[in-house]
C-alpha positions in Angstrom: -138.9 -26.3 -244.6 -136.3 -28.4 -242.7 -133.6 -27.4 -245.2 -134.6 -23.7 -244.8 -134.3 -23.9 -241.1 -130.9 -25.6 -241.4 -129.6 -22.8 -243.6 -131.1 -20.2 -241.2 -129.3 -21.7 -238.2 -126.1 -22.0 -240.3 -126.3 -18.3 -241.1 -126.8 -17.4 -237.4 -123.9 -19.6 -236.4 -121.7 -17.9 -239.1 -122.8 -14.5 -237.9 -122.0 -15.3 -234.3 -118.6 -16.9 -235.2 -117.6 -13.8 -237.2 -118.6 -11.5 -234.3 -116.6 -13.7 -231.9 -113.6 -13.5 -234.2 -113.9 -9.7 -234.3 -114.1 -9.6 -230.5 -111.1 -11.8 -230.1 -108.9 -9.9 -232.6 -109.6 -6.7 -230.8 -109.6 -7.8 -227.2 -106.2 -9.5 -227.7 -104.4 -6.1 -227.5 -106.7 -4.5 -224.9 -104.9 -5.4 -221.7 -101.4 -4.2 -222.7 -102.5 -1.2 -224.7 -101.0 2.1 -223.7 -102.2 5.6 -224.6 -100.4 8.5 -226.3 -100.9 12.3 -226.0 -104.1 12.6 -228.1 -105.7 10.0 -225.8 -104.4 11.7 -222.7 -106.3 14.8 -223.9 -109.5 12.8 -224.6 -109.4 11.4 -221.0 -108.6 14.8 -219.5 -111.5 16.6 -221.3 -113.9 13.8 -220.6 -113.4 14.0 -216.8 -116.9 13.0 -215.3 -116.1 15.0 -212.2 -116.3 18.4 -213.8 -119.2 20.4 -215.2 -120.1 20.5 -218.9 -119.0 24.1 -219.0 -115.6 23.2 -217.8 -115.5 20.3 -220.3 -116.0 22.7 -223.1 -113.3 25.1 -221.7 -110.9 22.2 -221.7 -112.0 21.2 -225.2 -111.4 24.7 -226.6 -107.8 24.9 -225.3 -107.5 24.6 -221.6 -105.6 21.3 -221.8 -102.5 22.1 -219.9 -101.0 23.5 -223.2 -101.8 26.4 -225.5 -103.1 24.5 -228.5 -105.8 22.0 -229.4 -104.1 18.9 -230.6 -107.0 17.6 -232.7 -109.9 19.1 -234.5 -112.7 16.6 -234.0 -116.0 17.8 -232.5 -116.8 17.5 -228.8 -119.7 15.1 -229.2 -117.4 12.0 -228.7 -115.9 13.5 -225.6 -119.3 13.9 -224.0 -120.2 10.3 -224.9 -116.9 9.3 -223.3 -117.7 11.4 -220.2 -121.0 9.5 -219.8 -119.2 6.2 -220.0 -116.6 7.3 -217.4 -119.4 8.5 -215.1 -121.3 5.2 -215.1 -118.4 2.7 -215.4 -115.6 4.5 -213.6 -113.0 7.1 -214.5 -110.4 4.5 -215.7 -108.7 5.0 -219.0 -109.3 1.4 -220.2 -113.1 2.0 -219.9 -112.8 4.4 -222.8 -111.0 1.8 -224.7 -113.8 -0.7 -224.1 -116.3 1.8 -225.6 -114.2 1.8 -228.8 -113.9 -1.9 -228.7 -117.7 -2.4 -228.6 -118.2 -0.3 -231.7 -115.2 -1.9 -233.4 -116.8 -5.3 -233.0 -120.2 -3.9 -234.1 -118.6 -2.9 -237.4 -118.4 -6.5 -238.4 -122.2 -7.5 -238.2 -123.2 -4.2 -239.7 -120.8 -4.7 -242.6 -122.2 -8.2 -243.1 -125.8 -6.8 -243.1 -124.9 -4.2 -245.7 -123.2 -6.9 -247.9 -126.3 -9.1 -247.7 -128.5 -6.2 -248.6 -126.5 -5.5 -251.7 -125.8 -9.0 -252.8 -127.2 -12.4 -251.6 -124.8 -15.3 -251.4 -121.6 -16.1 -249.4 -119.8 -12.8 -249.9 -120.8 -11.7 -246.4 -118.6 -14.4 -244.9 -115.5 -13.1 -246.7 -116.5 -9.5 -245.7 -116.9 -10.5 -242.1 -113.4 -12.2 -242.1 -111.6 -9.3 -243.8 -113.2 -6.7 -241.6 -112.4 -8.7 -238.5 -108.8 -9.1 -239.6 -108.2 -5.6 -240.9 -105.3 -4.3 -238.9 -106.1 -0.7 -239.1 -109.7 -1.2 -237.9 -108.4 -3.5 -235.1 -105.8 -0.9 -233.9 -108.3 1.9 -234.0 -110.8 -0.2 -232.1 -108.8 0.1 -228.9 -107.9 3.7 -229.1 -109.7 6.3 -226.9 -110.8 8.1 -230.0 -114.0 8.5 -232.0 -112.9 6.4 -235.0 -114.6 3.1 -234.1 -117.9 4.9 -233.4 -117.5 6.8 -236.7 -117.2 3.6 -238.7 -120.2 1.9 -237.1 -122.3 5.1 -237.4 -121.4 5.6 -241.1 -122.4 2.1 -242.0 -125.7 2.4 -240.2 -126.4 5.7 -241.9 -125.7 4.2 -245.3 -128.1 1.3 -244.6 -130.8 3.8 -243.4 -130.3 5.8 -246.6 -131.1 2.7 -248.7 -134.1 2.1 -246.4 -135.4 5.6 -246.9 -135.2 5.1 -250.7 -136.8 1.7 -250.5 -139.7 2.6 -248.1 -140.5 6.2 -247.5 -142.3 6.7 -244.3 -142.1 9.2 -241.5 -140.4 6.8 -239.0 -137.6 5.9 -241.3 -137.2 9.5 -242.4 -136.9 10.6 -238.8 -134.4 7.8 -237.9 -132.3 8.7 -240.9 -132.4 12.4 -240.1 -131.3 11.8 -236.5 -128.5 9.4 -237.5 -127.3 11.9 -240.1 -127.1 14.8 -237.6 -125.3 12.4 -235.1 -122.8 11.3 -237.8 -122.0 14.8 -239.0 -121.7 16.1 -235.5 -119.4 13.3 -234.6 -117.1 13.8 -237.6 -117.8 16.5 -240.2 -115.6 14.9 -242.8 -118.4 12.3 -243.0 -120.0 14.9 -245.2 -118.2 13.1 -248.0 -120.8 10.3 -247.5 -123.6 12.7 -248.3 -121.7 14.0 -251.3 -121.5 10.4 -252.6 -125.2 10.0 -251.9 -126.0 13.1 -253.9 -124.1 11.7 -256.9 -126.1 8.5 -256.5 -129.4 10.4 -256.4 -128.6 12.6 -259.4 -127.6 9.5 -261.4 -130.8 7.8 -260.4 -132.7 10.8 -261.7 -130.9 11.0 -265.0 -131.1 7.3 -265.8 -134.3 6.1 -264.2 -136.1 9.5 -264.0 -136.7 8.9 -260.2 -137.9 12.0 -258.4 -135.4 13.1 -255.9 -136.9 16.4 -254.6 -138.0 14.9 -251.3 -134.4 13.6 -250.7 -132.9 17.0 -251.7 -135.3 18.6 -249.2 -134.2 16.1 -246.5 -130.5 16.7 -247.2 -131.1 20.5 -247.0 -132.8 20.1 -243.7 -130.0 17.9 -242.4 -127.4 20.5 -243.4 -129.3 23.4 -241.9 -129.8 21.5 -238.6 -126.2 20.4 -238.4 -124.9 24.0 -238.9 -127.3 25.3 -236.3 -126.3 22.7 -233.7 -122.5 23.0 -234.5 -122.1 26.7 -235.3 -119.6 27.4 -232.6 -117.4 24.4 -233.6 -117.5 25.4 -237.2 -116.5 29.0 -236.5 -113.7 27.8 -234.3 -112.2 25.4 -236.8 -112.9 26.9 -240.1 -110.8 29.9 -239.0 -107.8 27.6 -238.8 -105.4 27.6 -241.7 -103.2 24.7 -240.5 -103.7 21.1 -239.4 -101.4 18.3 -238.2 -101.9 16.0 -241.1 -99.7 16.9 -244.0 -100.2 15.7 -247.6 -97.3 13.6 -248.6 -96.3 12.8 -252.2 -96.5 9.1 -251.5 -100.3 9.5 -251.1 -100.7 9.6 -254.8 -99.1 6.1 -255.0 -100.9 4.4 -252.2 -104.1 6.4 -251.5 -104.0 5.5 -247.8 -104.2 1.7 -248.7 -100.9 1.1 -247.0 -102.4 2.4 -243.8 -105.8 1.0 -244.4 -104.5 -2.6 -244.6 -101.6 -2.4 -242.2 -98.7 -2.9 -244.7 -97.3 -1.8 -248.0 -97.7 -5.3 -249.6 -101.2 -6.0 -248.5 -102.3 -2.4 -249.2 -100.8 -2.6 -252.6 -102.6 -5.9 -253.4 -106.0 -4.5 -252.4 -105.3 -1.3 -254.3 -104.4 -3.2 -257.5 -107.6 -5.4 -257.2 -109.7 -2.3 -256.5 -108.3 -0.4 -259.4 -108.7 -3.3 -261.8 -112.3 -3.8 -260.8 -113.0 0.0 -261.3 -111.6 -0.3 -264.8 -113.5 -3.5 -265.6 -116.8 -2.0 -264.3 -116.2 1.5 -265.7 -118.8 1.3 -268.5 -121.5 0.1 -266.1 -120.6 2.8 -263.6 -121.1 5.4 -266.3 -124.2 4.1 -268.1 -126.0 2.1 -265.4 -127.4 2.7 -262.0 -126.9 0.0 -259.3 -127.3 0.0 -255.6 -123.7 -1.0 -255.0 -122.4 2.0 -256.9 -123.2 4.2 -253.9 -120.2 2.7 -252.1 -117.9 3.7 -254.9 -119.3 7.2 -255.0 -118.7 7.6 -251.2 -115.2 6.2 -251.5 -114.2 8.6 -254.3 -115.9 11.5 -252.5 -113.9 10.7 -249.4 -110.8 11.3 -251.4 -112.1 14.3 -253.4 -113.4 16.5 -250.6 -110.4 16.2 -248.2 -108.0 16.8 -251.1 -110.0 19.8 -252.1 -110.0 21.2 -248.6 -106.3 20.4 -248.3 -105.4 22.4 -251.5 -107.8 25.3 -250.7 -107.4 25.6 -246.9 -105.4 23.3 -244.8 -104.2 19.6 -245.0 -106.6 17.1 -243.5 -105.1 14.0 -245.2 -105.0 11.5 -242.4 -106.2 7.9 -243.2 -107.9 8.0 -239.8 -110.2 10.8 -240.9 -111.8 8.6 -243.6 -111.5 5.3 -241.8 -115.2 4.7 -242.6 -114.4 3.8 -246.2 -112.4 0.7 -245.3 -115.4 -1.6 -244.9 -116.9 0.0 -248.1 -113.7 -0.8 -250.0 -113.8 -4.4 -248.8 -117.5 -4.9 -249.5 -117.3 -3.3 -253.0 -114.3 -5.4 -254.0 -115.9 -8.7 -252.9 -119.3 -8.1 -254.4 -117.7 -7.2 -257.7 -115.6 -10.4 -257.9 -118.6 -12.1 -259.5 -117.6 -15.4 -261.1 -117.6 -18.5 -259.0 -114.3 -19.3 -260.7 -112.9 -16.3 -259.0 -113.8 -17.4 -255.5 -110.2 -18.5 -255.1 -109.3 -14.8 -255.2 -111.5 -14.1 -252.2 -110.1 -17.1 -250.3 -106.6 -15.9 -251.2 -107.3 -12.4 -249.8 -108.6 -13.9 -246.5 -105.5 -16.2 -246.2 -103.0 -13.4 -247.0 -104.8 -11.0 -244.7 -104.6 -13.7 -241.9 -100.9 -14.1 -242.4 -100.3 -10.3 -242.3 -102.6 -10.0 -239.3 -100.7 -12.7 -237.4 -97.3 -11.2 -238.3 -98.1 -7.5 -237.6 -100.8 -7.4 -235.0 -98.3 -6.3 -232.3 -96.6 -3.8 -234.7 -98.9 -0.7 -234.3 -97.4 2.1 -236.4 -97.4 4.5 -233.4 -95.1 3.7 -230.5 -96.8 4.7 -227.2 -95.0 5.3 -223.9 -95.0 2.0 -222.1 -96.8 3.5 -219.1 -98.4 0.2 -217.8 -95.0 -1.5 -217.7 -93.4 1.4 -216.0 -96.1 1.5 -213.3 -95.8 -2.3 -212.8 -92.1 -1.9 -212.2 -92.6 0.9 -209.7 -95.3 -1.1 -207.9 -92.7 -3.9 -207.5 -90.6 -1.3 -205.7 -93.4 -0.6 -203.3 -94.0 2.9 -204.6 -96.9 4.9 -203.0 -96.1 8.4 -204.3 -95.2 9.6 -207.8 -94.2 13.2 -208.6 -93.9 14.6 -212.1 -93.1 17.9 -213.8 -95.4 17.1 -216.7 -98.7 18.8 -217.7 -102.1 18.4 -215.9 -103.1 16.3 -218.9 -100.4 13.6 -218.3 -100.9 13.7 -214.5 -104.6 13.2 -214.9 -103.9 10.3 -217.3 -101.7 8.6 -214.6 -104.5 9.0 -212.1 -106.9 7.2 -214.3 -104.7 4.1 -214.6 -106.2 1.0 -213.0 -102.9 0.1 -211.3 -102.7 3.6 -209.7 -106.3 3.5 -208.4 -106.3 -0.1 -207.2 -103.0 0.4 -205.3 -103.9 3.8 -204.0 -100.8 5.5 -205.4 -100.8 9.3 -205.1 -99.7 11.5 -208.0 -98.5 15.0 -207.5 -97.0 17.8 -209.6 -93.5 19.0 -208.7 -94.8 22.4 -207.5 -97.4 20.8 -205.1 -96.9 20.3 -201.4 -96.8 16.6 -200.6 -98.3 15.3 -197.3 -95.9 14.9 -194.4 -96.6 11.2 -193.9 -94.7 10.3 -197.1 -91.0 9.4 -196.4 -90.1 8.8 -200.1 -91.3 9.5 -203.6 -90.5 8.6 -207.2 -89.9 11.3 -209.8 -91.4 10.3 -213.2 -90.4 12.3 -216.3 -91.3 11.8 -220.0 -87.9 11.6 -221.7 -87.2 11.5 -225.5 -90.7 10.2 -226.2 -90.8 8.4 -229.5 -93.9 9.9 -230.9 -92.3 13.4 -230.5 -88.7 12.8 -231.4 -88.9 9.6 -233.6 -86.2 6.9 -233.7 -83.5 9.1 -232.3 -85.3 8.6 -229.0 -84.7 4.8 -229.1 -82.7 3.5 -226.2 -80.5 1.7 -228.7 -79.4 5.1 -230.0 -78.3 6.2 -226.5 -80.2 9.5 -226.5 -79.1 12.2 -224.0 -81.5 12.6 -221.0 -83.6 15.7 -221.4 -82.7 18.6 -219.1 -86.2 18.8 -217.7 -85.7 15.4 -216.2 -82.3 16.3 -214.7 -82.8 19.8 -213.5 -85.4 19.0 -210.9 -84.1 19.5 -207.3 -85.2 17.2 -204.4 -88.0 18.3 -202.3 -87.0 20.0 -199.0 -85.9 17.4 -196.5 -85.4 14.7 -199.2 -82.3 13.3 -200.9 -81.8 11.3 -204.1 -81.2 7.6 -204.0 -78.9 6.1 -206.6 -78.8 4.3 -208.9 -81.8 5.7 -210.9 -84.0 3.3 -212.8 -82.7 3.2 -216.3 -83.3 1.4 -219.6 -87.0 2.3 -219.8 -88.2 3.7 -223.1 -89.8 7.2 -223.0 -89.3 7.7 -219.3 -86.6 8.8 -216.9 -87.2 7.8 -213.2 -85.5 9.1 -210.1 -85.9 8.1 -206.4 -85.9 10.3 -203.4 -86.2 9.7 -199.6 -86.2 11.7 -196.4 -82.9 12.4 -194.7 
């Protein structure tokens, strides 16, 4: 009994240590994290000061531009709106929401690992999920991806529970979690495609009755369509998306993005492929609980590829981010021999090295808005004017530094209060995520006309020199005569 208690306390200590590691790896980037245009839109649509009707109007296109930049459902945006309402309309509060679910991914992944295989594999899973660069980066974006990963893992666990113990409470919980998951991200339908393969194989090999599950799946599908009919009609009519299918996909299968580098992604892809080949006979002729993960992984490639070839490309690694923990878990529980534990340790050590080297090298360069605002604050700025969209201006107004220092933000066509005797003109200029490396300051890009053609407000004159050498921005100063 004493030995059992020691092991129990040790497990709890390991769990807490891994959760703390997940929190630290994600919190490390939080303070200096900037947003880019997709996140500006998320913040704009989720304004807690507008009605739900206006939220939907903004979602369906009224975003200060004529097109919808993403195709995810509105559910996440309403969740974000609630967070902003209770905790303050500050952009970083949306980031904290993602961080919480990003951290939750680790204990949920550990639980799923322990459910599938007892032993020490859960420790390696916890470490690799905590140190996964792609999951870390997405855990501090104002997007639905972190919630998606956590919700997917919970749904898979509940699926196992439904098969294990069929009662009304578990059925209801699984039903509700399935509707939530699909309404959050319809590409998660590939999870249910993988589950269907799992059920059919169970029926063929073990003669297990699956009619009750088929009925449940049908009920989930009908309910989802009924609740999301407007979204489906709006998006299925589209014949183009922003995520093109590149030839390199058929060499790396998103693993380069999933693991934050070509080398580490290649290593995981090789190990994953070898394990599939080694276990191929069992995968065909046997039925094991862990096989579900593989069916979901393959389905998450098959369905998006099918939609891409038949309709429009949806081949972004972010869209199937929920398979990253599944890949890690499946790899580790299939490295069976104790003699191969060195492989697991090596994967953790190599992942730690790549994490340390690349943690600050997010693949998307965001405008350094926080640094710009800090520089302006040092100049005692109290009024900023832009000629950007409502989306960007709204984003500026939700910055903590703007709110705490009571800095006013106006558009160029708005009348400014008479008590201001100076203002700063802020203009997005050669933004990297729009123009690529040619916008780098080291390449001496020409200043965009929209930043130069703006005339001073009546009664104001420009002060030289302008603030220069700031990536993605052009800043001009004006004061009254």
